[in-house]
C-alpha positions, 0 to 999 in steps of 0.5 A: 412344916417348918423343917420342910420350909427351911429345907426348901429355903436352904435348897433354893438359896444354895442353888442360887448361890452355886448358880451365881458363882458359876456364872461369875466364874464364866463371866469375870474378865480374868477368866476370859483373859486366862483362856486367851493367854493359854490359847496364845501360849500354845499357839506361840509354842506351836509356831516356835516349833514350826519355825525352829524345825524349818530353821534346822532343816535349812541349816542342815540342808545348807551344810549338805549343799555346801559339802556336796556342791561347794567344791563343784562351784569352786571347780567351775570358778577355777575353770572360768579363770583358766579359760579367761587366762587362756583367752587373754594369752591368746589374744593379748587384748587388754579387755581380755587380760582385765577379765582374766584378772577378775576371774582369777581374783574370784577363785579360792586356792584350789585343793587336789582333785580328790579333795575337791570333789570328795566322793564325786571324782577321783584320779580315775574320773567319776567315782562309783557313786557319781557314776551310779547317780548319772545312770539312775542306779542306786546311790549311797546316801550322802552323809546327813545330819537332818533329824529323823522322824523320831527325833522330830517327834521327841523334840516337839514333845519336849518343847511342848512340855518344857517351854520357858513360856510356861514358867510361872517364876524366874527360877522355873524359867531359868531351869526351862531355858537351860533345858530347852537349850540342850534340847535344841542342841541335841535336835540340831545334831539329830541326836535321837538317843540324847533326846530320849535321855532328855525326855526321861530327865524331864519326866523325872524332874520337878513338876511345874506348878499348876497355872494360877490366874493373874490380875487383869493387867498382867494378863493383858501385858502377857497377851501383848508380849505373846503378840510381839514375840509371834511378830518377831518369829514371823520375821525369822520365818520369812527370812528363812523362807526367802533365803536361797537355801530356804527357797531351794528346800521348799522346792523339794521338802520331801526329798531334798537329797534328790534336789541336790543330786539333780543340781550336781548333775547339772554342775558336772555337765557344766564342768565337762563343758568348761573342760572341753572349752579350756582344752580347745583354747589350749590346743588352738594356742599350742 
């Protein structure tokens, strides 16, 4: 009877102690803060991935926009200057002369027509690519640096695994900072093979220490820093979305190349109109 009584007592006491320990783990403030910090860290990383992905898309679209359309805008500026100069020479009006000088001041030195329009125009007129585009025929895709879907996937995986915000000490943070800077550079160039190499490098590297609970004050400070970081990223995201290129990219996020083609068509039409206007002015002045 004594053994049975002792066993029952031990079982009751042991069960109560386990239940109290579990309840304490669930209710202690540090545990709730730890869960909040982990959730905030993951949310911030996902937000950073989204912002950085959009930043790269805006940067690459801006580069492609400048490469393909910049020469057309320059050509239009040159034609506007020539039209203003022809009009001023014809009328001799001081106001026309002033406008001609202002138009000429806006023009950068003009390269040759082949260099100016690259793949769009050559000495014989429209290039095959431009002609195909205007007649709805298949067009050779423009040179792009936008990352592939696989590169995007690799980039997201690497950032989620190696993000500096997951470091537990300064040494680990420095290692992650250096690694992520290489990841970002490779992603910005759309270098899928290098991203694969970086993925293998990280997998073979030292394993990050398991996250350990911190004191309540440190966790509160961590949450505050995460909130401030998210506010800064929100400002960056807003600036990107409100930029001219960002706004253009949002018009056709799934097919930005087609948007460039449509703008190119409009610019080519404007070039033709300006050239006809200039020819008319020069012909009438002859």
